N, C-alpha and C positions, 0 to 999 in steps of 0.2 A: 366561356360560355355563357356567363350572364350578360354580355354584352348581345350576343348572337339572339338571346331570348327578347331583350328589349328592341332589337331592330324589328323582330318578327312581330312582337307587340305593337311596334309602331306602324307595322303595315296591316296588321289586324284592324287598328283603330281607321286606317283610311279606308279599309273595306267598310267598315260602319259608315263611315262619313259618304261614302260613295251610294250605299243604299238607301240611307235617310235622306241624304241631299237629292237623289232622284225624285222620292217621295214628296220633299218638299217643294221641289221644281214643279212638279206635275199637278199642284195645288189649283193653280188658275184653270188648266185644262181641265182637272176634275170638275170643277164648278160647271162647265160647259159640257159636260158628258164626254170629253174627249181624251180623258187620262190614259195613259198606256205605260208598258213596262219599258223603262229604257234599258239600252245595253249597259250603260254604267250601274245600274241597279244589279243587273245579273251578274257582272263583273265584280261587284262590292260583296255580293252574297256567296259567291264562289272563294272569292279571297277570303273572306270570313272562315269560310268551312276549311280550307287549306291551311292557314295560319294558326285556327284554333287547334286542328290536329298537332300542329307542330309544336304549338306552346303546351298543350298536356304532354305532349311526349318527351319536352325537354326537362319537364319537372322531375322525371326519375332520375336522370343523371346529377341533377343539380340537388338532389337529395329533398326535395321538398315533396310534402304529402300533398296528395290529389283528393278532391272532394268529388270523389264520383257521381255523388247524387246530383250536385251542382253542374259537372260537365254533363251528365246526361239530360237533364231538364235544358239546358242551352243547345245543346245538339237537336233535341227534337224541337225546340223553337225555330232554329235556323233551317232544319229540314222542311217544316211546315212553311216557311217564307220560300224556300227554293223552289218546293211544289208547287205552291200558288203562283209564283213567278213564272215558272215554267209552262205550266198550263195556260197562262194569260199572256205570254210573252209575244205572240204572232199576231194579237187582235189588235186592230187598229184603234178600238176604244172598249177598255175593261169595263167590267159591271162597276157600279159605284161603290160597292164594299172592298173592293180588291186592294186599291191603294192604301186606304185607311187601315185595313187589316195588315199590310205589309209593314206599315210605318208603325202600328202599335206594338206589332211583334217585335220590330227591331229595338224600341225604346223598351219593351220589357227585356229583352236580351241585354241591354246596356244597365238597367237595374240589377238584374240578375248578376251580372257581373261585378257590380260595384256594390251593393248591399248585402247580399248574400256571402256570409264570411265562414 
């Protein structure tokens, strides 16, 4: 069961990389006012959500305590990312605040995961 948890965690991290990598890839386009939501960013966000739910669900059979406050805050941040991305995904060029907000919220989620114990 622990191996399964680690595999799902690796996939979760790949989702983070896809989301944050998409934001970083768009930096040049963002400066020109042509930044957009990439498909990889959407896939990364959905991957983070699905694997995050699985990771929390696997904590119970493994006998680990779940910090529900931390999980809730991380979920709210991820839902905000998904909503912003969904609203703006079909636009040819998003507003100047969209990509930095998604990037900042993604970094916030990583910090919450690593710093909050």
